N, C-alpha and C positions, 0 to 999 in steps of 0.2 A: 618463683621469683624472689631472689633476696637484694635485699637492700644494701649498698656500700656506701663508703665514707659520704659526708656532707650532703646524704638524702634530705630531701624537705626544709633545708633550713633557707632561710629566706636570700642567702647571699650567694646560694649555690643551687645549681640545679638538683632536682631531684634524680636520683642516678639509681637505676634497677638495673638489674642483670641477668643477661636469659643465657645461661650455657648452650653451646653448640649440641645439636641433638635432643634439647629440652623441649618439651611440647606447652613452653609456655606461650601469651598471647602476644600477638602484635595490638598494640593498642588501637582502639578506634578513632578514625579520622587522623591517623599519623601523618606526619612528613615523614617519607623512609627515604634515608640517602643510603646508597651504596659506595663503599669506602674500597681503597686499595691502599698500597706502598706510595703513590704518586702524590705529587703538587696539586696535580689537576683535584683529585677526589679531597684535598684540603680545602679548596675553593668551593666545590661543591655543599662541604659541611658545613663552612661558614655562610654560605649562600640557605641552605636549609635550615639552621640554628635563626636567623634573622627570620626567616620567613614563618616558623613555628612560633616564635616570641610574637611577631605583629600579629599571628593572626591565634594566640594563644590556644595552639595545638600542640599536641607531645612529638616528641622528635626521636624516631629509631633508626637505629644505626643498623646496617649489615653489611655483611662482608662473608663474601662466599667463600667455603675452603676447598679444595681437591680433597678425594681420601688420599691416605698415604699409602704409597707404591712400593715401597720397598723398609718394611718396619725393622726399626734396629735391635738390639739386642735388650734396651728398655722399652720396648713397646712403642716407640715412636720414630718417626721418619725424618730423614734430613730434609727433606723437602720442605717440613711444615717445623723448622727449627724455633719459629715464632710468629704461629699464625695469628693472635690477638694482637699484635703489636701494634696493627693502625687503630685496632679497637680501643688498644689502651690508652694512645697516643691522644686520639679524638677524647676519650672519656677526662680524659687529664686537663686538656684545654677547655673542655665545658666546664668543667668544675672550676679552674682557674678565672672563668670570665665572667663566674658569677653568672651566667644568663637568665637564670630562674626560669630553664623549662625543663620539663619532666622527659628525661630518657631514658629507651631502653636499648639493649643490642642483641642482634644474634648472629652465630655463625655457621649456617646451614652449610652442609656438603654438598660440592655440585659446583655448577657453573653460574656466574652471575645472572647471566640471561632469564633462565628458569625461576630462579630465587627472588627475583625483583618483577616479574611477572605475577608470579603469584601474591607476592606481596601490594603488589595494585589491586589485587579484590579487595582493599580495607583499608586501603591510604588516600589520603585527599590527595596525596602527590607523591610521584617517585623522583628523586634527584639524583642525578650523574654526573661525572666529571669528564672531560675531555682535551686534548692538547690544541692550544693555540694553532692558528692556521695551519693545521695538517689534519691529517686522518682520525678519527676518532679511535681510541684505545682505550687500553687497560678495562677499565668497568665495562666501558663501551668501545668496541674493537669493528671498524668497519661497518658492514650491515649488520651487525648486532645493534647498531644505535637504531637503525630501521627498523628491524624486527621489534624490539622494545617497544618503540613509538606504536606500531602497528598491533601491539599485542595486548599493549597494558590498559589493566580495565580503569586507568585514573588518569589524568595529565602528567607527563614526564617532560622534567626542565633539565635540558643539558648546560651545563656550567662549565665555561672553557677559560674567564679570566675569573681573577679576585674581584669580589663583589665591591670592597672598600665604599667610596663616596658615592658611586652610579646606585646606589638603592634610593637617591635623593631626585635621580632624572625620572622622568614621565615613562608609563607603559605604554608601550605600541605594540597596536594591532594589526596585523595583516589581513584583511578580507579579499577572498578570489570575488564571489557572486554577491554576498550578503545572505543568500537564501540557504546556504549547507555550511555555515559559520556562528551557527547558534552559540556553541560549547565554546568556541573559540573568544568569542564578543563579551558571553558569561564569565568565564575567566578571567580574561582584560579586566572587565569590571571590577571584580572581584579583587583582583591584585592592586589595583589602584586605589580601591577604598580601604582594604585593610594596611596600605603603605602610604594613606594620606597623599598620594601623588593624584597628576592630571594623568587622563588618557588622547592618546593620539591614535586616528584610525586612518589606515592607508591604503587605499584601493587604486589599483593600477588600471587604467583604461584609454580607450581613444577616442572615448565618446563623448568627454568632458562633462561638460556641465547638464547634459541628459541623461549623464546616471547620478549626479552629485544629489538631485531630488531623493532620488530610491534609495542610494545607501543613507543619507541622514535620516529618512522613515524607518530604517531598519533599525540603525544606531538608537533614533529615540525608544523603540520599545524596550528595549533594555535599558538604557539611560534613566528610565521612571523609576526604575526601581534601586538607583544606585544616585538619589539626587546631591549626595556632596561631591560628586565627582564631574570636575571639571571636562570637558570633551573637544577637541579640535578633529576635525575632520580634513582630509585629503585625500583628494579625488584628483588623478594626476595621469600625464599622458609620460610611459615611460617602462623600462623592463622591473617588473618585479623585484628581483634579486636587488638589482641596483638599488629602489627605492627604499627596501628594506633595511638593506646594509648601513645605507647612509643616515636613513634614523636611526638605526640602534647605537649609532656615534655620541648621541647624546641620551639614551635610553637609560633606563634602571632593569627595563627586562621588555622583551619582543615576544610576542603573542602569535601563535600560525594556528588553524585549524586543518581538520582531516575530515575526510566524507566517511572515510570505517574501514574496517581490518583491510589491509592489503588493497584497500583502492580508494587511494589518495587523492587528493586536489593537487593542482601544481605548486602551489606555493608552499605543501608541505615537505613532501616527500619526493617529489619528483626532479624535475630541472632546477626549480628554485629553490628550493628548500634545502638541499645537499649543499650547497654552495653559502646558503644562509646561516646553516650550523657550523659551516668552517670560517666563515668570515665574519658575523655580527661581531661587533664589540659590546655584546652585553648576554647575558642568559639567554637562550632561547627558551619558552615555554610551548610544546604541542599538545592540543587539547583534539585528540579525536572525536569526531560526534559521537555522543552517546557517553561519554565518559567524565564529563562534569555532575557528578552528584548533587542535590538539593541537600542543603545543610543538614547535619545530623540525621543522614541515612545508611549511614556505613554501617555493616554487619559489626557486633562490637567485638567479635574476636574472631583467632584464627590461629590451628595449631601447625606447626612445622609438617607432618605430615601431607598435608597439602600440595607440598611442593614437588614431591613425586609425581605428582599429577600433571605439572608443567613438564615432566621429563621429556 
């Protein structure tokens, strides 16, 4: 790993370089963001940077590169005329911003899905971008978003809007029945605590006050570990998609949960979650059950050799 300009200075991020094919490490606990050449990727980078700063974690930029198909006489491919362009732009923007976050980057050969899935073994979060009010594309395209969320070993954040002032809004978490939403609730409390934000818990039910007491007890069990976080609980009759999208209008982040790999609850990847991912007015964090790790338990390093295992 080699250090490039402005590394370690007080007003600039400590930027480190990991060349494509190098066996360098993804920093433990890093926020990993998938980059491409789209505006949505820029929005994801902005959100991931703010997250890394607020939580005091390193930031890792990952851009998957397809191997050359027809190398030219100089040993390069026209298809890869500037494969590091989006990474270079991201590094320049981070340096100019003076965000003060430790940054590394890598460009593994192959598609984005296996690369990001592999990186999730060691990350605190994987962050990706998506087009507003349309199908997921670029880094995450169509069913790829579902696959990434279903296979990732850590929570995944899907960003389709520029964060901007939304960071000041509350964190909203949607609970299905409360018994299988532990990781989503834990992730939501951590996000609210790190950003000094309040938490809004939303539960859709036709049983009204009969459900409210149970949901309050479930939330209280986690809230006792985060006493600084203010909590509102909304137990409401209505369709989960409509309720969550409505709450997302004033939220900085919407958090959803999941039962497990390819067996997910209705508010995550089924008839509710995909409309929520498409129409939410804020970034969406999906925490599959079992992916929210205790603090400081991530394996210390990973080499890019492991990406092949995910192909």
